[in-house]
C-alpha positions as CSV (number, residue, x, y, z in Angstrom):
1,X,21.7,-112.5,69.9
2,X,19.5,-110.9,72.5
3,X,17.6,-109.1,69.7
4,X,16.4,-112.4,68.3
5,X,15.4,-114.0,71.6
6,X,11.8,-112.9,71.7
7,X,11.2,-113.7,68.0
8,X,12.8,-117.1,68.2
9,X,11.0,-118.0,71.4
10,X,7.7,-117.0,69.9
11,X,8.4,-118.9,66.7
12,X,9.4,-122.1,68.6
13,X,6.4,-122.0,71.0
14,X,4.0,-121.4,68.2
15,X,5.6,-124.0,66.0
16,X,5.4,-126.8,68.6
17,X,1.8,-126.0,69.4
18,X,0.8,-125.6,65.8
19,X,2.4,-128.9,64.7
20,X,0.5,-130.9,67.3
21,X,-2.8,-129.3,66.4
22,X,-2.3,-129.4,62.6
23,X,-0.9,-132.9,62.5
24,X,-3.9,-134.1,64.5
25,X,-6.3,-132.4,62.1
26,X,-4.5,-133.5,59.0
27,X,-3.9,-137.1,59.9
28,X,-7.1,-138.1,61.7
29,X,-9.5,-138.0,58.7
30,X,-12.8,-139.8,58.7
31,X,-11.2,-143.1,57.6
32,X,-9.0,-143.1,60.8
33,X,-11.3,-141.3,63.2
34,X,-11.2,-144.3,65.6
35,X,-7.5,-143.7,66.6
36,X,-5.6,-140.9,68.3
37,X,-2.5,-139.1,67.1
38,X,-0.6,-141.2,69.7
39,X,-1.9,-144.3,67.9
40,X,-0.8,-142.9,64.6
41,X,2.7,-142.4,66.0
42,X,2.8,-146.0,67.2
43,X,1.7,-147.1,63.7
44,X,4.5,-145.0,62.3
45,X,7.0,-146.6,64.7
46,X,5.9,-150.1,63.7
47,X,6.4,-149.2,60.0
48,X,5.7,-151.3,57.0
49,X,8.8,-153.3,56.7
50,X,9.6,-156.2,58.9
51,X,7.6,-157.1,62.0
52,X,9.1,-155.7,65.3
53,X,9.1,-156.8,68.8
54,X,7.4,-154.7,71.5
55,X,10.6,-153.6,73.3
56,X,12.1,-152.2,70.0
57,X,8.9,-150.1,69.3
58,X,8.6,-149.0,73.0
59,X,12.2,-147.9,73.0
60,X,11.8,-146.0,69.8
61,X,8.8,-144.1,71.3
62,X,10.4,-143.6,74.7
63,X,7.5,-145.4,76.5
64,X,7.4,-148.6,78.6
65,X,6.5,-151.9,77.1
66,X,3.4,-151.9,79.4
67,X,2.1,-148.7,78.0
68,X,2.7,-149.9,74.5
69,X,0.9,-153.2,75.2
70,X,-2.3,-151.3,76.2
71,X,-2.1,-149.2,73.0
72,X,-1.4,-152.3,70.8
73,X,-4.3,-154.2,72.4
74,X,-6.6,-151.4,71.2
75,X,-5.0,-151.2,67.8
76,X,-5.4,-154.9,67.3
77,X,-9.1,-154.7,68.2
78,X,-9.5,-151.9,65.7
79,X,-7.8,-153.8,62.9
80,X,-4.6,-151.7,62.5
81,X,-2.0,-154.0,64.0
82,X,-1.5,-157.8,64.2
83,X,0.5,-159.9,66.5
84,X,2.5,-163.0,65.3
85,X,4.9,-165.4,67.0
86,X,8.5,-165.3,65.8
87,X,9.5,-168.3,63.7
88,X,13.0,-168.2,65.4
89,X,11.8,-168.0,69.0
90,X,8.1,-168.9,69.6
91,X,8.3,-166.9,72.9
92,X,8.8,-163.7,71.1
93,X,5.7,-161.8,69.9
94,X,6.1,-159.6,66.9
95,X,3.8,-156.7,65.8
96,X,3.2,-155.5,62.3
97,X,0.6,-153.4,60.5
98,X,-2.6,-155.0,59.1
99,X,-4.0,-153.6,55.9
100,X,-5.8,-150.7,57.7
101,X,-2.6,-149.9,59.6
102,X,-0.7,-149.7,56.4
103,X,-3.2,-147.3,54.9
104,X,-2.9,-145.1,58.0
105,X,0.9,-145.3,57.8
106,X,0.9,-144.2,54.2
107,X,-1.5,-141.4,55.0
108,X,0.8,-140.2,57.8
109,X,3.9,-140.5,55.5
110,X,2.1,-138.4,52.8
111,X,1.5,-135.6,55.4
112,X,5.2,-135.6,56.4
113,X,6.4,-135.6,52.8
114,X,4.2,-132.6,52.0
115,X,5.3,-130.8,55.1
116,X,9.0,-131.2,54.3
117,X,8.6,-130.4,50.6
118,X,6.6,-127.3,51.3
119,X,9.1,-126.2,54.1
120,X,12.1,-126.4,51.9
121,X,10.7,-125.5,48.5
122,X,12.0,-122.0,48.5
123,X,15.4,-122.7,50.0
124,X,18.6,-123.3,48.2
125,X,21.0,-126.1,49.1
126,X,23.0,-123.9,51.5
127,X,19.9,-122.7,53.3
128,X,18.7,-126.3,53.7
129,X,22.0,-127.2,55.3
130,X,21.7,-124.2,57.8
131,X,18.0,-125.1,58.5
132,X,18.9,-128.7,59.1
133,X,21.7,-127.7,61.4
134,X,19.3,-125.4,63.4
135,X,16.7,-128.2,63.8
136,X,19.5,-130.6,64.8
137,X,20.6,-128.2,67.5
138,X,17.0,-128.0,68.8
139,X,16.7,-131.8,68.8
140,X,20.1,-132.2,70.5
141,X,19.1,-129.7,73.2
142,X,15.9,-131.5,74.1
143,X,17.6,-134.9,74.0
144,X,20.4,-133.8,76.3
145,X,18.2,-131.8,78.6
146,X,15.1,-134.0,78.9
147,X,15.9,-137.6,77.9
């Protein structure tokens, strides 16, 4: 195990840094230059299905509702997100993606699909299972240690 430590450490550190950099460059094209990568992740969390309340999205992103409110205010001004009142309870404010937000969401989805497809294209089913298990272990470590 010790013989793999340095290689694995270097791979993980480089991977984390590269993903942040590459994702930002790939996702924030001219059409979406007015938003940050954080905004793009908020758009992804809102999704294209049913409108969500603020606390649901904040919880999904591990941020406070106050922090999300500031970001949503900016995304509303830029035309990516819209707010509506719940039909069931008029006190509840729901957020959903506007047309521009849906385009950004689909652009982000395309990037992730290409990333996954290219990552596993040369792996057989057994290797995909092992790879998935390894990534699950990394995720579990971070969730248990830092959440």
